[in-house]
Each structure stands twice: as structure tokens, then as C-alpha cells.
N, C-alpha and C positions, 0 to 999 in steps of 0.2 A: 523839325528835329526835336527829339525829346530832351527836355532840360533836366539834367541830373542835379538834384539839390543835396544839401548836407543831410537833410532828414532821410532822403532815399538811401544815401550811402550808409547812414547809421542803422537804418532798418535792415538793409541787406546784410550789413556786418553782423548784427545780432542774430539774424536768421542763420547765417553760416556758422557762427559760433555755437549756436544751440544745436545745429545739425551735427557738427563735429563732436561736440560734447556728448550728444546722445549716442553717436556711433561708438565713441570711445567707451562710454559707460556700458553699452551692450557687450562689447568685447571683454571688458573687465569682469562683467557679471558671468560670462561663460567661463572665464578663467577661474573665478572664485567657486562656481558650482561644479565645474567639470562637465557641464552639459551645454550642448549647442541649442537645445530647445528648452527654454525656461517659461515660455508662454505660447499659446496657440498661434499668435501672430508671427512668431519667429519662423515657423515653417508649417503652414496649414496642412500641406500634404503629409509632411513627415510626422506631425502629431497624430494623424489618422493611423498611420502604420504603427507608431509607438504604442498607442492605446490597444491596437489589435494584438501586438506582441505581448503586452502586459496581460491581457485577458487570457491568451493562450498559455502563457507561462503559469498563470494562476491555476488554470484547469489542469495543466500538466503536473503541477505540484500536488494537487488533490489526487490525481490518478496514481502518482508515485506513492502516496500514503496508502491508498487502497491496495496497491500491489504489495507493499510491505506487510500490511495486515493479512492479506490473502496468503502470502508466503508463511507467515507465522502460524496461521490456521492449518495450512497443508502440512507444514513440518511437524506440528503437534499431532495431527491425525496420523501421520506416518509413524511417529514415535509410539503412539498408543496402540496402533495396529501391530507394531513390532512386539510390544509387550503382550498383547493378546495372543499373537502367534506363538510366543515362547511358552505361554501357559497351555495352549492347546497341544503343542508338541510334547510337553511334559505329560499331559493327559494321555496322549497316545502311547508314550513309553510305558506308563503305568498300566494301561489297558492291555498292551501286548504282554507285559509281565504277568498280569493276573489271568490271562486267557489260556495259559499253558496247561491248566488242569492238574498241575502237580503241587499247587500251593495249599497249605492247610488253611483252615478258616481263620486262624489267628493272623496269618499273613495277609489274607484278603481284607480282614478288618483294618489292619494297619494301612493297607493301600487305600481303603475307603476313606480313612481319616485324611489322607493327603488329598484325595479327590474332592472331599468336601471343602478343604482349604482352597483348592484351585477354583472351586465354584465361587467362593466368596471373593477371591481375587478377580475373577471375571466380572462379577457384579460391580466391583469397584471400578474396573476398567470401563465397563459399559456406561457408567455414570460419570465419566471424566468430564471436566469442565476446563474451559479456557476463558480467562477474564470474566468468570462468573456465568458462562454460557455452556450448557450441556451440548457437547459436540455431536451426539448421536440422536438428537431429537428434532432435526429439521428446523422449521421456523418457530417451533415451540421450545426454543432453547432455554426458556426460563423454567420449564417443567422437567422434573426428574423422569427420565424415560423408563428406567428399570427400577421401579419403586416396589421391590419385593419385601415381604414381611419376613421376620425371623421365624423359623420353624421351632418345634418343641426342643430339638437337640441343640439349639443356639445358632444354627446356620441359616442361610437364606433359603426360604421355600420358593423355588423357581418354577413351580408348577403353574403359576398364573400366566395366562395368555397376555402377551405384550405386542402392541402395534405402535411402532414409533411414527412420528409425523413424517410424511413423505416430502414435505416442502423443501425447496432448494434455497440455500443462502447464496445470493448472487452478489458478486463484487464487480463494480464497474472499473475496469482496468485500462480503459482507453476510450476514444471517441466512438460511441456506439458499440463498444465491446463489453459484453457481460459474461462472467464465468461462474458457474456453480462450483463451489469448492467444498461442499460438505458430503458426508456419507451418513445415511440413516442407519440406525441400529439394526434394523431387519436385514439390510444389505450385508452387514458384517456378521451378525450372530445368527441370522436365519429368521424366517417368518414363522408365526404360529401355525402349526400343522405340518411344517416341513419335516421330513424324516431326519434331516441333519441339523435341525434347530439345536444350537449348541447347548442351551440350558436343558432342553428335553433329553438330549443325548447324555448329559452328565447325570441326570436323574435316573435314566435307564441303567447306566453303568453302576451307579451307587446301589440301586436296588438289586442288580445282579450280584454285586460284591457281597451284599448282606446275605443273600440266599445261597451264595457259593455256586452259582450257575455259570460255569466257565464258557459254555456255549453262547449264552446270552451276552456275556461280556465281549466275546470275539465278534459277535454280530454287529457291534457298535463301531468296529474299526472302519468299516466302509463309510459310515456317516461322519466319523472324525476326518477321514481323508477328503471327502467331498467338501466339508466345511473348511478345511485347511486350504483347499484349492480356491474356494470362494474368497477367503480372506487374502490370499496371495493376489488374486485378480483385483480385489479392491485396492490393495496396496500398489499394484502396478498402475491402476488408474490415477491414484493420487500422485505417483511419480510422474506420469505423463502431464498432469495438470501443473505440477511444480515446474517442470521444464518449460512449459508454455509461459507461465507467469514470469519466470526468470528471463525469458526472451523478451517479454513485454517490458520488464524492468530495464533491460539494456536499450530497448527501442526508445523508451521514455527518457532515458539518460541522454541518448544521442539527440533526441528532439529538443531537450532542454538546452543542450550546448548550442545547437543551431539557432534556436530562438534567442538565446542570450547574446549570441554573436550578432544577429540581425538587429536586435534592440540596441546594442552598443554602437553599431554603425549608424543607426538612425539618431540616437540621442547623445552619445558621448562626444565631447569636444576633442579636437586634436591640438594638444598643448603647444607643439612647436610652431604650428601655423598661427595660432592665436597670439603667441608671444611676439612674433614678428609683426602681425597686424596691430597689436596693441602699441608697439614701439613706433610704428609708422603713424598711427592715428594720434599718438601723443605729440609727435613732432609737428604734424599738421595743425593740431589744436594750439600748440605753443606759437607756431608761426602766425596763426590767425589772430591770437591775442596781441602779438607784437605789431602786426600791421594795423590791427584795430586801434591800438593805442595811439598810433600816429594820426589815423583818420579822425578819431573822436577829439583829440586834443586841438585840432584846427578849428578856430572860432573866427568870428567877424573881426575881432581885435587884431588877429594875426594878419589879416588882409589889409588893415588900415595902416599898419606899421610901414 
């Protein structure tokens, strides 16, 4: 039969006291931090899931920022295309007005003055920037795409051939999802050599106005109409991309909510349960101290009495 000594009882008592104190301390730590996982040993499996959720939330946050930036770019492109469309529509009105053949040269000269102002406005629009980046020059967004020189009459000489960069600006808006969100200047204003190249059309209209050739003026109406159609198509494409990016934004928002909920279930402590456990463990620890005090106070002198 094993003989139980005072030393054995004292050692067992201290072991139990330490274990109860450690358990109570762990519970109080969870209450203080509001987290049930404060170190990997608390839940080795749970910490694996927790780290995975944190990594996915971090990626999701970056995707959300990319989506916001993409929406800003698309919205600005749509605004600029709307401005360009208004200018071209006004150009068409002036062209129709000048092609009637009943206008004196003085009226045609006045119309030409406005046409030249519209040309300058279009050059400004074609060189639009967002956050210091030219929106119509592809990946070469640091280079001014329509760098026209001033002509002798003080307006822009747009006879120079322009080829904008065809590169696409890609935004990563999800896991493995990339979207091109830019329009090149040639897609919007026409390629060099195209009959409906907007700047060439304006030059032709201006030259016809100066010479009073109403037939040559009316010949440009078809080029204006085809260019308006191309610009409307470009604007529709931007609208479609905007809709998709907005759907991605909603999807990322839902995913963020789901991941946050899963992370909370894995990491967050349940206060009601912890408070009950803390009170029970405190009572157990106090009882251990009370019993221990009686055991430790017993000495050989007590037995001699």
C-alpha cells in the first residue's frame, strides 16, 4: 500500500492550486481581451482558420480599394465622354446650319469662329487627366496624347497624326479577376486616316467654311454622325463595365461580411459563458485555498499534542 506523506499532500495541493489559478487566469484573460484565442496553444486548429480569415479579409480590403478606384476612373471617363458628346453635337448643329447654302460669308466666318473654339475644347477634353494621369493614352498615361501645337491664328493645329497608346489599364477586382477600364483616344476620337477622325473632320469643316463651300460642309455630316455613334458605343461600353464593377463591389461587401462573421465565431469570446466560468473557477480556487490552508497548517507538533 502506498504511504501518503505530508510532502506528497503539499505537492499535490500546490499542483492543484496552480492548475486552478492558471485556468482562472486564462478565463480572465479572455474576458479582458474579448478573444478566446490569445495564443496558438489556446486552439491550434482555430488559429489556423483565424489566420486564413485574416489573410482573406486583407486581400478583400485591397480588392475593395481597387474597385473604388476603378469606379472613379470609369465615372470620370463617362463624364468626359459626355462632355465630348455635347461638343460634337454642337458641331453638328453648326454644320447643319452652315450647309444650307443661304448663309453669307460673314455668317460662315462667325460659325467658323465657334467651330475653332469647339476644336480647342475637344483638344482640352482629349487631354483630360485623373490624378495626374492622361485617361486617353493607355499605359503611357504620363505622356500627353494630343500634344498639338498652336497654329498661326492662335488655335490648335490638329493636322498632326496622333496614335494613342493601345495598352490597357487592368484593375484586379477579385481573386483572378482583371478588368480593363480605359478607353484609348483613337477609340473615342478616331484613328489617323479614318474618314470620321474628329479632328480631321473639324479641319475639313473649317476649311469649307472659310471658302464658303456649302456642299463640302454638308459632306462632313455623315462623318460627324458615324463619330457620334462610335462615341455612344464607347460610352455604352463604359456603362457596362461600371455595372459589372458595381456588382463586384456588392459581392466583395457580402464576402467581407461573411468572413468577418466567421472570424468572429472563431476568435471572439462569449461573455455570458465566460462570466459564469470565471465565477465557478473563482469559487473552486477559493475552496482550494481554504482546504489547502488546513492541510498545510498540520505539522508534527499537532500530532504530538
